[in-house]
MARLUM-5320 format. One record per residue (C-alpha): y, z, x. Coordinates in pm, whole numbers. Layout:
N
+--------+--------+--------+
:  north :     up :   east :
+--------+--------+--------+
:      Y :      Z :      X :
...
+--------+--------+--------+
***
This chain:
150
+--------+--------+--------+
:  north :     up :   east :
+--------+--------+--------+
:  -3100 :  -3690 :     94 :
:  -3141 :  -3324 :    229 :
:  -2917 :  -3068 :     -9 :
:  -2641 :  -2910 :    219 :
:  -2475 :  -2567 :     93 :
:  -2207 :  -2436 :    267 :
:  -2316 :  -2078 :    362 :
:  -1984 :  -1902 :    215 :
:  -1952 :  -1516 :    288 :
:  -2040 :  -1458 :   -103 :
:  -2380 :  -1652 :    -48 :
:  -2423 :  -1466 :    254 :
:  -2398 :  -1095 :     87 :
:  -2619 :  -1253 :   -152 :
:  -2866 :  -1346 :     41 :
:  -2873 :  -1001 :    205 :
:  -2867 :   -783 :    -89 :
:  -3122 :   -942 :   -277 :
:  -3405 :   -880 :     37 :
:  -3258 :   -541 :     67 :
:  -3269 :   -463 :   -301 :
:  -3574 :   -668 :   -358 :
:  -3776 :   -680 :    -39 :
:  -4105 :   -917 :    -81 :
:  -4255 :   -790 :    258 :
:  -4219 :   -421 :    229 :
:  -4577 :   -318 :    216 :
:  -4846 :   -162 :    464 :
:  -5139 :   -357 :    519 :
:  -5431 :   -230 :    392 :
:  -5713 :   -435 :    564 :
:  -5791 :   -461 :    945 :
:  -5676 :   -723 :   1214 :
:  -5302 :   -674 :   1193 :
:  -5122 :   -575 :   1537 :
:  -4831 :   -309 :   1448 :
:  -4483 :   -180 :   1649 :
:  -4309 :    112 :   1566 :
:  -3928 :     88 :   1565 :
:  -3644 :    339 :   1485 :
:  -3253 :    374 :   1532 :
:  -3064 :    712 :   1646 :
:  -2771 :    582 :   1520 :
:  -2864 :    493 :   1139 :
:  -3161 :    591 :    893 :
:  -3358 :    289 :   1087 :
:  -3748 :    402 :   1086 :
:  -3961 :    125 :   1036 :
:  -4344 :    -60 :   1099 :
:  -4417 :   -351 :   1168 :
:  -4696 :   -593 :   1085 :
:  -4877 :   -884 :   1217 :
:  -5131 :  -1096 :   1118 :
:  -5248 :  -1437 :   1322 :
:  -5542 :  -1647 :   1154 :
:  -5720 :  -1710 :   1458 :
:  -5564 :  -2043 :   1560 :
:  -5204 :  -1923 :   1726 :
:  -5035 :  -1903 :   1383 :
:  -4886 :  -1579 :   1211 :
:  -5090 :  -1570 :    904 :
:  -4888 :  -1253 :    746 :
:  -4578 :  -1034 :    837 :
:  -4479 :   -718 :    722 :
:  -4308 :   -382 :    773 :
:  -4320 :    -47 :    610 :
:  -4051 :    286 :    630 :
:  -3665 :    352 :    604 :
:  -3404 :    119 :    649 :
:  -3065 :     78 :    560 :
:  -2944 :   -245 :    405 :
:  -2897 :   -438 :    705 :
:  -3227 :   -349 :    861 :
:  -3422 :   -360 :    555 :
:  -3290 :   -747 :    478 :
:  -3357 :   -865 :    794 :
:  -3639 :   -754 :    878 :
:  -3768 :   -889 :    514 :
:  -3626 :  -1240 :    590 :
:  -3779 :  -1204 :    950 :
:  -4129 :  -1153 :    773 :
:  -4048 :  -1490 :    553 :
:  -3959 :  -1677 :    829 :
:  -4230 :  -1547 :   1088 :
:  -4522 :  -1671 :    847 :
:  -4739 :  -2008 :    919 :
:  -4550 :  -1996 :   1305 :
:  -4684 :  -2042 :   1614 :
:  -4656 :  -1703 :   1851 :
:  -4421 :  -1954 :   2087 :
:  -4156 :  -2070 :   1770 :
:  -4133 :  -1748 :   1659 :
:  -4032 :  -1629 :   1982 :
:  -3824 :  -1966 :   2017 :
:  -3659 :  -1803 :   1649 :
:  -3593 :  -1482 :   1753 :
:  -3428 :  -1584 :   2099 :
:  -3170 :  -1783 :   1876 :
:  -3132 :  -1505 :   1624 :
:  -3040 :  -1286 :   1880 :
:  -2770 :  -1547 :   2056 :
:  -2597 :  -1590 :   1727 :
:  -2537 :  -1230 :   1709 :
:  -2425 :  -1241 :   2014 :
:  -2220 :  -1512 :   1968 :
:  -2353 :  -1764 :   2160 :
:  -2443 :  -2085 :   2149 :
:  -2801 :  -2096 :   1927 :
:  -3000 :  -2335 :   1734 :
:  -2936 :  -2250 :   1337 :
:  -3208 :  -2530 :   1259 :
:  -3442 :  -2206 :   1240 :
:  -3291 :  -1968 :   1146 :
:  -3247 :  -2070 :    775 :
:  -3200 :  -1736 :    576 :
:  -3141 :  -1503 :    868 :
:  -2789 :  -1671 :    880 :
:  -2679 :  -1526 :    683 :
:  -2626 :  -1248 :    923 :
:  -2381 :  -1459 :   1126 :
:  -2091 :  -1256 :   1086 :
:  -2251 :   -938 :   1174 :
:  -2123 :   -944 :   1574 :
:  -1738 :   -842 :   1365 :
:  -1910 :   -534 :   1258 :
:  -2022 :   -471 :   1609 :
:  -2292 :   -116 :   1468 :
:  -2464 :   -317 :   1248 :
:  -2605 :   -562 :   1523 :
:  -2890 :   -270 :   1606 :
:  -2960 :   -220 :   1259 :
:  -2972 :   -638 :   1208 :
:  -3242 :   -652 :   1520 :
:  -3431 :   -357 :   1463 :
:  -3664 :   -549 :   1326 :
:  -3642 :   -841 :   1513 :
:  -3661 :   -683 :   1852 :
:  -4008 :   -515 :   1762 :
:  -4163 :   -848 :   1637 :
:  -4058 :   -988 :   1993 :
:  -4172 :   -692 :   2141 :
:  -4528 :   -718 :   1955 :
:  -4567 :  -1093 :   2050 :
:  -4499 :  -1037 :   2391 :
:  -4708 :   -800 :   2456 :
:  -4997 :   -996 :   2289 :
:  -4909 :  -1374 :   2385 :
:  -5171 :  -1344 :   2658 :
:  -5476 :  -1273 :   2415 :
:  -5379 :  -1630 :   2235 :
+--------+--------+--------+
***
């Protein structure tokens, strides 16, 4: 029987602060073979690069990011990297679409978002939506740009 945990505001805050204070994927790749995309914000300190590596069979084998980012951007981009590893491009694009729908208070598929659900109340602070999507938008653009290669 699956364990169900209620995602309270305190738990959401803990998830965000955990990824913001100790990002697991904030590192520039030293090896070759990564696709990259730069993204920045005129409204916040966010200025990041995202990196994706595929395994040759259409799956994302690694996801990283580097740069300067506010707490929300750091946490959301780091969580995104967690979620991308092991996914096919199509599944990654679907997940990003669902995340965007969630942030814009549209119907969305929560089953694919895992820790990204911690940002479900971001729409209440409209100025934070761009911070919460900067990495996601960059990855979406990168995947769409290189979609024809798979």
